[in-house]
Each structure stands twice: as structure tokens, then as C-alpha cells.
C-alpha positions as CSV (number, residue, x, y, z in Angstrom):
1,X,147.1,73.3,96.9
2,X,146.5,72.9,100.6
3,X,146.6,76.7,101.0
4,X,144.0,77.1,98.2
5,X,141.7,74.5,99.8
6,X,141.9,76.4,103.2
7,X,141.1,79.7,101.5
8,X,138.2,78.1,99.7
9,X,136.9,76.8,103.0
10,X,137.1,80.2,104.6
11,X,135.2,81.7,101.5
12,X,132.4,79.2,102.0
13,X,132.2,80.2,105.7
14,X,132.0,83.9,104.7
15,X,129.3,83.2,102.1
16,X,127.3,81.2,104.7
17,X,127.4,84.2,107.0
18,X,126.2,86.6,104.3
19,X,122.6,87.9,104.2
20,X,119.9,86.0,102.3
21,X,118.5,87.5,99.2
22,X,116.2,90.4,99.8
23,X,112.4,90.4,99.2
24,X,111.3,93.8,97.9
25,X,107.6,94.8,98.3
26,X,105.8,98.0,97.4
27,X,103.1,100.0,99.1
28,X,101.1,103.1,98.5
29,X,98.4,105.0,100.5
30,X,96.4,108.2,100.8
31,X,95.0,109.5,104.1
32,X,92.2,112.1,103.8
33,X,91.5,115.0,106.1
34,X,89.7,112.6,108.5
35,X,92.5,110.1,108.5
36,X,90.8,107.4,106.4
37,X,93.4,105.4,104.6
38,X,93.0,103.9,101.1
39,X,95.6,102.4,98.8
40,X,97.4,99.1,98.1
41,X,100.7,97.4,97.5
42,X,102.1,93.9,97.1
43,X,101.3,92.9,100.7
44,X,98.8,90.5,102.2
45,X,96.4,89.1,100.9
46,X,98.0,89.8,97.5
47,X,98.1,86.3,95.8
48,X,101.3,85.0,94.1
49,X,99.9,85.9,90.7
50,X,99.9,89.6,91.7
51,X,96.4,90.0,90.4
52,X,95.2,91.9,93.5
53,X,96.4,94.7,95.7
54,X,97.5,94.3,99.3
55,X,95.2,95.8,102.0
56,X,95.5,98.4,104.7
57,X,93.9,97.1,107.9
58,X,92.7,99.6,110.6
59,X,93.5,98.4,114.1
60,X,92.0,99.3,117.4
61,X,95.2,101.2,118.2
62,X,94.5,103.6,115.3
63,X,97.3,102.4,113.1
64,X,96.6,101.2,109.5
65,X,98.8,98.2,108.6
66,X,99.9,96.5,105.5
67,X,101.6,93.1,106.0
68,X,104.4,91.4,104.1
69,X,105.6,87.8,104.4
70,X,109.2,86.9,104.0
71,X,110.3,83.7,105.8
72,X,109.1,81.5,108.6
73,X,109.7,82.5,112.2
74,X,113.3,81.7,113.2
75,X,114.6,82.4,116.7
76,X,118.2,82.0,115.5
77,X,118.1,84.7,112.8
78,X,117.2,88.3,112.6
79,X,115.4,90.6,110.2
80,X,117.0,93.5,108.2
81,X,114.6,96.0,106.8
82,X,115.2,99.0,104.5
83,X,112.4,101.5,103.8
84,X,112.5,103.9,100.9
85,X,109.5,106.1,100.2
86,X,108.1,109.5,99.3
87,X,105.4,111.3,101.3
88,X,103.5,114.5,100.3
89,X,100.6,116.6,101.5
90,X,97.4,115.8,99.6
91,X,95.9,119.3,100.0
92,X,97.9,122.3,98.7
93,X,98.5,124.8,101.5
94,X,97.5,122.3,104.2
95,X,100.0,120.5,106.4
96,X,100.0,116.7,106.3
97,X,100.2,114.9,109.7
98,X,102.2,111.7,109.2
99,X,103.4,108.9,111.4
100,X,105.1,105.7,110.2
101,X,106.1,102.6,112.2
102,X,107.6,99.2,111.4
103,X,105.9,96.3,113.1
104,X,106.1,92.5,113.1
105,X,104.4,89.4,114.2
106,X,105.7,88.2,117.5
107,X,106.7,84.5,118.4
108,X,103.4,84.2,120.3
109,X,101.6,84.6,116.9
110,X,103.7,82.4,114.8
111,X,104.0,79.5,117.3
112,X,100.3,78.9,117.7
113,X,99.1,75.4,117.1
114,X,97.7,74.9,114.6
115,X,99.6,77.7,112.8
116,X,97.7,80.4,111.0
117,X,98.7,81.1,107.4
118,X,98.1,84.9,107.8
119,X,99.3,87.9,109.9
120,X,97.4,89.1,113.0
121,X,94.4,91.0,111.8
122,X,92.0,93.5,113.5
123,X,89.5,90.7,114.3
124,X,92.1,89.1,116.5
125,X,91.8,92.1,118.9
126,X,88.2,92.4,119.8
127,X,87.1,93.9,123.1
128,X,87.9,91.4,125.9
129,X,90.4,89.7,123.7
130,X,94.2,89.8,123.6
131,X,96.0,93.2,123.4
132,X,97.8,94.1,120.2
133,X,101.2,93.9,121.7
134,X,100.8,90.2,122.5
135,X,101.0,89.4,118.7
136,X,102.4,92.6,117.2
137,X,105.8,94.3,118.0
138,X,106.0,97.9,116.9
139,X,108.8,100.5,116.4
140,X,108.0,104.1,115.6
141,X,110.1,105.2,112.7
142,X,109.0,108.8,112.1
143,X,106.4,111.3,113.2
144,X,106.4,114.6,111.4
145,X,104.4,117.4,109.7
146,X,104.5,117.2,105.9
147,X,104.5,120.6,104.0
148,X,106.2,119.4,100.8
149,X,107.3,116.1,99.1
150,X,109.9,114.4,101.2
151,X,112.0,111.4,100.1
152,X,112.9,109.4,103.2
153,X,115.0,106.2,103.8
154,X,115.4,104.2,107.0
155,X,117.6,101.1,107.7
156,X,116.2,99.0,110.6
157,X,117.0,95.7,112.3
158,X,114.8,93.4,114.3
159,X,117.7,91.6,116.2
160,X,115.9,89.2,118.5
161,X,114.5,86.8,115.9
162,X,113.3,86.6,112.3
163,X,109.5,87.3,112.4
164,X,107.3,85.6,109.9
165,X,105.5,88.8,109.0
166,X,106.5,92.5,108.9
167,X,104.3,95.5,108.4
168,X,104.2,99.1,107.5
169,X,102.0,101.1,109.9
170,X,100.7,104.5,109.1
171,X,98.6,107.1,110.9
172,X,97.7,110.8,110.4
173,X,95.8,112.8,107.9
174,X,96.2,114.7,104.6
175,X,99.2,112.7,103.1
176,X,100.0,110.5,100.1
177,X,102.6,107.8,100.5
178,X,104.5,105.7,97.9
179,X,107.5,103.5,98.4
180,X,109.2,100.1,98.8
181,X,110.1,97.8,101.8
182,X,113.2,95.6,101.3
183,X,113.2,92.9,104.0
184,X,115.3,89.8,104.5
185,X,116.1,87.1,107.0
186,X,119.8,86.9,107.9
187,X,122.1,84.9,110.1
188,X,123.4,87.2,112.9
189,X,127.1,86.1,112.9
190,X,129.1,89.2,112.0
191,X,131.8,88.2,114.5
192,X,132.3,84.9,112.6
193,X,132.5,86.8,109.3
194,X,135.2,89.2,110.7
195,X,137.1,86.2,112.2
196,X,137.1,84.7,108.8
197,X,138.4,87.9,107.2
198,X,141.2,88.1,109.8
199,X,142.1,84.5,109.4
200,X,142.2,84.7,105.6
201,X,144.4,87.8,105.8
202,X,146.8,86.1,108.2
203,X,147.1,83.0,106.0
204,X,147.8,85.1,103.0
205,X,150.4,87.1,104.8
206,X,152.0,83.8,106.1
207,X,151.9,82.4,102.6
208,X,153.7,85.5,101.2
209,X,156.3,85.4,103.9
210,X,156.9,81.7,103.4
211,X,157.2,82.2,99.6
212,X,159.7,85.1,100.2
213,X,161.9,82.9,102.4
214,X,161.9,80.2,99.7
215,X,163.4,82.6,97.2
216,X,166.3,83.7,99.4
């Protein structure tokens, strides 16, 4: 029984080290020949009832962003993001110009007092105001020409902290985009999880060895 209790304790440790349940959001967009983006999704400011579409916001940097909320800012966790989408040229015979980035709200945004219950928006970066990179972190995911429908998937990690907001950023012209973003806050303790696996395996081997000796 003592052995069973020890194994149960290790199992609890491993479960505690497992990722949290994922939040899955959707997004869609069309960029015309001039680069004007329209579309929607389940992002901000989509209310909990889901009766409205999320918005694409055009920033001074030229990126159009749609934001998704997951969990509060946490300096002791990290964010795991999976992107799965299709992108196609909107005009037959024409090449689509397509760039996509993952971005997130920085600690400087989330730790403001009083806190703002929204992501950083274009009005926060007016001339003479703060630069975008003060409140927005960004990682380019892909930049490519689109000549036919492509199904793309990317697995990404924001390792330094769990941001309060993540965003899909798009730029370019003559493309249509449709996909999902799977994002979750996790505890970055893989070493603890592996230590638990090794310990559990060692205990099981010891138990088997001890049981074998008892039969001799």
C-alpha cells in the first residue's frame, strides 16, 4: 500500500506539470490588391455570447492584428501556441503577397495600474506616444508568395512569461486566410516531469526486484 501511495503522489506531480486545457479561437481575413484587410473571428472584442465577430486592427507598423485572450499575465508560466490555417490567392493568375506573425502583450502593458481590460490597440501608439514594441512583442512566422491554396501549421512557444493577450498579425495583398489558433498557459517544468517519470520507473523496478526476491 505504501508503494501505491508513492506512485499516486508521483502521478499527481506529473499531472500538475501537464499543460492547461487549450483555448481554441478562429480567424478569417481577406486582403485586397491594396492590402486592405477585412474579416473576423472569435477574437477581441467578440463578447462571451459570440454574437459579434472579432476585429482586425491596422497598426502604424502596417500589421493588421486580431487579439485573443487566454489567461492573466503570469511571469512563472509560458504560452504554447499552435497555428493551423489555409491561405489562398484571391485573384486567379495573380500572386498573393502574405506575411503572418505571432504577437503578444508585454508585461509593460498588463502591469499598468489601473489595469486595462483590453489588448493594446492602434490608438495607444499615436505620434509622439510609446512605440509599438513597448507593449507588443512580435515574432515573424512566415513571409511568402501565394500562388495556390496552402495548408500551413506552426507550433510556437513564448517561453519568458504567459502573456495576457496573443494576436495573429497579417500583412500583404491579394490573399484569403482561414484558420484556428490553439493557445494555452502552461507551467514550464519539463525537468520535473521527467524526474517524476524516472523516479516512478525506478520505484517500479525496485518493487519488481523485491517481489522476485520474496519468491525465492
